[in-house]
C-alpha positions in Angstrom: -8.0 10.2 -12.0 -8.3 7.9 -14.9 -9.7 4.5 -14.9 -6.3 3.0 -15.7 -4.6 4.8 -12.8 -7.4 3.8 -10.4 -7.1 0.1 -11.6 -3.4 0.3 -11.1 -3.7 1.7 -7.5 -6.4 -0.8 -6.7 -4.1 -3.6 -7.9 -1.4 -2.3 -5.8 -3.6 -2.3 -2.7 -4.8 -5.8 -3.3 -1.1 -7.0 -3.7 0.0 -5.2 -0.5 -2.9 -6.7 1.4 -2.3 -10.3 0.2 1.3 -11.1 -0.5 2.7 -8.0 1.2 1.1 -8.8 4.6 1.9 -12.5 4.2 5.6 -11.7 3.5 5.8 -9.3 6.4 4.1 -11.8 8.8 6.5 -14.5 7.7 9.6 -12.2 8.2 8.2 -11.3 11.6 7.6 -15.0 12.5 11.1 -15.9 11.4 12.7 -13.1 13.5 10.6 -14.0 16.4 12.0 -17.6 16.3 15.5 -16.3 16.8 15.1 -15.7 20.5 15.1 -12.8 22.8 12.9 -10.0 21.2 14.4 -7.3 23.5 17.8 -7.6 21.7 16.7 -8.8 18.3 17.5 -6.2 15.5 16.0 -8.4 13.0 12.6 -8.4 14.8 12.6 -4.7 15.2 13.4 -4.3 11.5 10.5 -6.6 10.6 8.1 -4.7 12.8 9.1 -1.5 11.2 8.7 -2.9 7.8 5.2 -4.2 8.8 4.4 -0.7 10.1 5.4 0.9 6.8 3.4 -1.6 4.9 0.3 -1.0 7.0 0.7 2.8 6.6 0.9 2.4 2.8 -2.2 0.3 2.9 -4.0 3.0 4.9 -2.9 5.7 2.5 -4.1 3.9 -0.6 -7.5 3.1 1.0 -8.0 6.8 1.9 -6.8 7.9 -1.5 -9.0 5.4 -3.4 -12.1 6.2 -1.2 -12.1 9.8 -2.4 -11.4 9.2 -6.0 -13.5 10.5 -9.0 -12.8 8.6 -12.1 -12.7 10.8 -15.2 -13.4 9.6 -18.6 -11.0 11.3 -21.0 -13.6 11.5 -23.8 -15.8 13.7 -21.7 -13.2 16.3 -20.9 -13.5 19.5 -22.8 -9.8 20.3 -23.9 -10.8 23.3 -25.9 -10.0 25.7 -23.0 -7.6 25.7 -20.2 -8.2 26.9 -16.6 -6.1 27.1 -13.5 
């Protein structure tokens, strides 16, 4: 992975952890205020979105933990291999 790609993914992860989680928490709190949770579709949707957010955060953390950053200048492009 290039340094630019790594930085982009790292930025996405930070954004999801900060503003993404805050927005999901706010949506969940708003839905919770609407009353009975057993019949609250808005609450269920907010919980589902929160679960998707946490899954994406976990995926990015795993992907970034195994990254090897390549310097394009050090790659020998005189031969191709599969």
